[in-house]
C-alpha positions as CSV (number, residue, x, y, z in Angstrom):
1,M,47.5,101.1,-18.1
2,R,48.0,100.7,-14.2
3,I,50.7,98.7,-12.7
4,G,50.3,97.7,-9.1
5,G,53.1,98.0,-6.6
6,E,53.9,99.5,-3.1
7,A,55.7,102.7,-1.6
8,V,58.3,101.8,1.2
9,V,59.4,104.7,3.5
10,A,62.8,104.4,5.0
11,D,63.5,105.8,8.5
12,P,64.6,109.3,8.3
13,V,68.3,109.7,8.9
14,T,67.5,113.4,10.0
15,P,64.1,114.8,10.9
16,G,63.8,116.8,7.6
17,L,65.0,114.0,5.1
18,A,63.4,110.5,4.2
19,S,63.5,108.3,1.2
20,V,60.6,106.5,-0.4
21,E,61.2,103.5,-2.6
22,L,58.5,102.7,-5.2
23,R,58.3,99.1,-6.0
24,F,56.2,98.3,-9.2
25,G,54.4,94.9,-10.0
26,N,56.9,94.2,-12.9
27,E,59.8,94.3,-10.5
28,S,61.2,97.6,-11.3
29,R,62.0,100.3,-8.5
30,Q,62.4,103.9,-8.0
31,T,63.8,105.7,-5.2
32,L,62.7,109.2,-4.4
33,D,64.3,111.6,-1.9
34,L,62.1,114.0,0.2
35,T,62.8,116.8,2.3
36,R,60.8,118.5,4.8
37,D,60.2,122.5,5.3
38,D,57.8,124.2,7.7
39,G,55.8,120.9,8.2
40,V,55.4,120.2,4.5
41,W,57.3,117.3,2.8
42,W,58.8,118.3,-0.8
43,L,60.0,116.0,-3.5
44,A,63.9,116.5,-4.0
45,I,64.7,116.5,-8.0
46,G,68.2,116.1,-8.8
47,N,71.3,117.0,-6.6
48,G,71.0,120.7,-6.8
49,D,73.8,121.2,-9.2
50,P,72.8,123.0,-12.4
51,V,75.6,121.8,-14.5
52,K,75.1,118.0,-13.5
53,P,71.6,117.5,-12.4
């Protein structure tokens, strides 16, 4: 099953950080945080705390 939607990229707060909000056709939304290192964008999962991810 495929649900249509769109991805909206917010202006980066700094050159190496960005947020992408995924908006799905069923009105649900998910925000992803991205970091940039050496010209490559990476998806940041969790907050880096192994005790409380």
